[in-house]
C-alpha positions as CSV (number, residue, x, y, z in Angstrom):
1,M,70.6,107.6,104.0
2,R,73.1,105.2,106.0
3,S,77.1,104.7,105.8
4,G,78.8,102.9,103.2
5,V,82.0,100.7,104.6
6,I,85.4,100.0,103.1
7,A,86.6,96.4,102.7
8,Q,89.2,94.4,101.6
9,K,88.7,91.7,98.7
10,V,89.7,88.2,99.7
11,G,89.0,86.2,96.7
12,M,86.3,83.9,95.3
13,T,84.8,81.0,96.5
14,R,81.2,79.4,96.3
15,V,78.4,78.6,98.9
16,F,75.3,75.8,98.5
17,T,72.0,76.6,99.4
18,D,69.8,74.0,100.8
19,T,68.4,73.1,97.9
20,G,72.1,71.9,96.8
21,E,72.7,74.8,93.8
22,H,76.0,76.7,94.5
23,V,76.1,80.6,94.2
24,P,79.6,82.1,93.2
25,V,80.3,84.6,96.0
26,T,83.2,87.0,96.9
27,V,84.8,87.7,100.3
28,L,85.2,91.1,101.4
29,K,86.9,91.6,104.8
30,L,86.3,94.9,107.0
31,G,90.0,95.2,108.6
32,Q,89.3,97.4,111.5
33,C,87.0,100.1,109.9
34,Q,86.6,102.7,112.1
35,V,85.0,106.4,112.0
36,V,88.1,108.5,111.8
37,G,86.2,112.4,111.2
38,H,83.0,114.0,110.7
39,R,81.8,116.1,108.0
40,T,79.0,118.9,109.2
41,K,76.8,120.9,107.1
42,D,77.7,123.9,109.4
43,K,81.5,123.4,108.8
44,N,81.9,122.0,105.4
45,G,78.5,122.3,103.8
46,Y,77.7,118.8,103.7
47,V,76.9,115.4,106.2
48,A,79.3,112.8,105.5
49,L,81.1,110.4,107.9
50,Q,85.2,109.8,107.1
51,L,86.1,106.3,107.6
52,G,89.7,104.6,107.9
53,A,90.6,100.8,107.7
54,G,93.7,98.8,107.5
55,S,96.7,99.8,109.2
56,R,99.9,101.8,108.6
57,R,103.0,103.1,110.1
58,A,103.0,106.3,111.5
59,N,106.7,107.5,110.3
60,N,105.7,106.8,106.5
61,M,102.9,109.4,106.7
62,S,102.9,113.4,106.5
63,K,102.6,115.5,109.6
64,A,99.1,116.4,108.9
65,D,97.6,112.9,108.7
66,R,99.1,112.0,111.8
67,G,97.3,114.5,113.5
68,S,94.1,113.8,112.0
69,F,94.6,110.4,113.7
70,A,95.3,111.6,116.5
71,K,92.8,114.0,117.0
72,A,90.3,111.2,116.4
73,N,92.1,109.1,118.8
74,V,92.4,106.2,116.5
75,E,95.4,104.1,114.8
76,P,96.4,105.6,111.3
77,K,94.7,103.9,108.5
78,R,96.2,102.7,105.3
79,K,92.6,103.7,103.3
80,V,90.2,106.8,103.9
81,A,87.2,107.5,102.6
82,E,83.7,109.4,103.0
83,F,80.2,108.7,102.8
84,R,77.3,111.0,102.1
85,V,74.8,110.1,105.2
86,S,71.6,111.5,106.4
87,D,71.7,113.9,109.7
88,D,70.0,111.3,111.9
89,A,73.0,108.5,110.6
90,L,76.2,110.0,112.0
91,I,78.2,107.4,114.0
92,P,80.3,108.3,116.9
93,V,83.9,109.0,116.1
94,G,86.4,106.1,116.7
95,A,83.3,103.4,116.6
96,E,84.1,100.4,114.4
97,I,82.2,98.8,112.2
98,T,81.3,95.4,112.0
99,A,79.9,93.1,109.4
100,D,76.4,93.0,110.4
101,H,76.0,96.6,109.4
102,F,74.5,94.9,106.4
103,V,71.5,92.2,106.3
104,V,71.6,88.7,104.5
105,G,69.4,89.1,101.4
106,Q,70.1,92.8,100.9
107,F,71.4,94.7,97.9
108,V,74.5,96.7,97.9
109,D,76.5,98.4,95.4
110,V,80.4,97.4,95.5
111,T,83.0,100.2,93.9
112,G,86.6,99.1,93.4
113,T,89.5,99.4,91.1
114,S,89.9,97.4,87.7
115,I,92.5,95.4,87.0
116,G,95.2,97.0,84.9
117,K,95.7,95.5,81.5
118,G,98.2,97.6,79.9
119,F,98.2,98.9,76.2
120,A,95.2,97.2,74.4
121,G,94.2,97.4,70.7
122,G,90.6,97.9,69.7
123,M,89.4,94.3,69.6
124,K,90.0,94.0,73.6
125,R,89.7,97.1,74.7
126,W,86.4,97.8,73.0
127,N,85.3,95.1,71.7
128,F,85.9,95.9,68.1
129,A,85.3,93.2,65.5
130,G,88.3,93.9,63.5
131,L,88.9,93.9,59.6
132,R,87.9,90.5,57.0
133,A,90.2,87.7,56.8
134,S,90.5,88.2,53.1
135,H,89.3,90.5,50.4
136,G,92.4,93.0,50.3
137,V,93.2,93.0,54.0
138,S,96.4,91.8,54.6
139,I,98.6,91.6,58.0
140,S,96.2,94.2,59.7
141,H,93.3,92.1,60.7
142,R,92.8,93.3,63.9
143,S,93.2,96.8,63.4
144,I,90.3,99.1,64.1
145,G,89.8,100.8,60.8
146,G,89.4,104.4,59.9
147,T,88.9,106.8,62.7
148,G,87.4,109.9,60.9
149,G,86.0,111.5,57.5
150,R,88.3,112.6,54.4
151,Q,87.3,116.0,53.8
152,D,83.8,116.0,55.6
153,P,84.5,116.3,58.7
154,G,88.2,116.0,57.8
155,K,89.3,115.1,61.6
156,T,89.0,112.8,64.4
157,F,86.6,113.7,67.0
158,K,87.3,113.6,70.8
159,G,86.5,110.9,72.8
160,K,87.0,108.3,69.5
161,K,87.3,104.9,70.6
162,M,90.7,103.6,70.0
163,P,93.7,101.6,71.7
164,G,95.5,102.6,74.8
165,H,95.1,101.5,78.6
166,L,93.2,99.4,79.4
167,G,91.8,99.0,83.3
168,V,93.0,100.6,86.6
169,D,89.6,102.2,86.3
170,R,86.8,103.3,89.3
171,V,84.3,100.9,88.4
172,T,80.9,101.0,90.6
173,T,78.8,97.3,90.7
174,L,74.9,97.6,91.3
175,N,73.1,95.5,92.9
176,L,74.8,92.6,94.3
177,K,73.3,90.4,96.7
178,V,74.5,89.6,100.4
179,V,74.8,85.6,100.9
180,Q,76.4,85.5,104.2
181,V,77.6,87.5,107.2
182,D,80.3,86.7,109.3
183,V,81.0,89.1,112.6
184,E,83.4,87.1,114.1
185,R,85.8,87.1,111.2
186,G,84.2,90.3,110.0
187,L,83.7,88.9,106.3
188,I,80.8,90.0,104.1
189,L,79.9,87.7,101.2
190,V,78.2,89.0,98.3
191,E,76.9,87.3,95.2
192,G,78.7,87.8,91.8
193,A,81.9,89.0,90.8
194,V,83.4,92.4,92.1
195,P,85.8,94.6,90.6
196,G,89.5,94.8,91.5
197,S,92.3,92.2,92.1
198,K,92.8,90.2,95.4
199,T,94.0,92.2,98.5
200,G,92.3,95.1,96.6
201,W,90.5,98.1,98.6
202,I,86.4,97.7,98.1
203,T,83.8,100.1,99.4
204,V,80.6,98.7,99.9
205,R,77.4,100.9,100.6
206,D,73.2,100.2,100.2
207,A,72.2,100.0,96.8
208,V,70.8,103.1,95.4
209,K,68.3,101.4,93.1
210,K,66.8,99.1,95.5
211,K,64.8,99.5,98.6
212,L,67.0,99.2,102.0
213,P,65.3,96.1,104.4
214,K,63.4,96.9,107.3
215,E,65.8,94.9,109.4
216,A,68.6,96.6,108.8
217,P,70.2,98.8,111.3
218,K,70.3,102.2,111.6
219,P,72.3,104.3,111.8
220,G,74.1,100.7,111.6
221,K,76.0,98.2,113.5
222,F,78.7,99.4,115.5
223,R,81.1,98.9,118.4
224,V,83.0,101.4,120.5
225,T,86.0,100.1,122.0
226,E,86.2,101.4,125.5
227,E,89.2,104.1,126.1
228,P,91.6,103.4,128.8
229,K,90.5,105.9,131.7
230,A,92.4,109.5,132.3
231,D,93.3,109.0,135.8
232,A,93.9,105.4,135.7
233,K,97.9,106.0,135.8
234,A,96.8,108.8,138.7
235,A,95.2,106.3,140.5
236,P,98.5,104.4,142.6
237,E,99.5,108.0,143.1
238,A,96.4,109.0,145.0
239,E,96.3,105.8,146.6
240,A,99.6,106.2,147.9
241,A,99.2,109.7,149.1
242,T,95.8,108.9,151.0
243,A,97.2,106.0,152.8
244,P,98.4,105.8,156.2
245,P,102.0,106.7,157.0
246,A,104.6,103.8,157.6
247,P,105.6,103.4,161.1
248,E,109.0,104.7,161.9
249,V,111.7,101.9,162.3
250,P,115.1,102.6,164.8
251,A,118.0,102.9,162.7
252,Q,120.3,99.9,163.7
253,A,123.7,101.4,166.0
254,P,127.2,101.6,164.0
255,A,129.2,98.0,164.3
256,A,132.1,99.8,166.4
257,E,129.3,101.2,168.8
258,A,127.7,97.8,169.2
259,K,131.2,96.2,170.3
260,K,132.0,98.8,173.2
261,E,128.2,97.7,174.7
262,G,129.1,94.1,174.2
263,A,132.6,95.0,176.0
């Protein structure tokens, strides 16, 4: 089981196939999606990767969060998420997952937060039919009607579909097909719509109900940024210490002594 990625929704567009047919796609951008931590079975009881994406100012974070990012030697991230993986699918801490982690043609599951629509009635929220347009119904044509029995059961059951807050829910869309991948710009184009608004954070991982293609990289596609050497600052000092001593230059005589000698 491979790790997923954290992406940001850019918007929707379309791409054309070789036969001239257009395919509606959603553009997802990987914003420096790095591994910031490991979850091991010995310490945490399960195996997972902790990923971070985006950038965030360190002074707007708690001291504990700053310490965790400093321990991983990565810049503070705006969005953090965990992905359960198998024991052989761990990626080194600090590695950046690239867009070719997914291959064209494979299916993915996308999870995001739906757009908030505020307080909504039963017809908009639950697709109720509403009341009749005539035959005694006055003014309340869009109401939901009765919510419970009279003497039996004599109450409204919990979970009854009623007017209320609509949106801002965690929604997962299954089996979206990867149409294109742009490694240089870090873009993943998936077919169809993705839950959430523009610039919203999305998590993408291999489809649970579809078979993973054989050409998909394992444990994943990533690049490791080269860290500066610890002795880089000490190198000039070491060279100065090993360099041969400079020849001594005789000190110049004071101006008064030079005049006496000239006289």
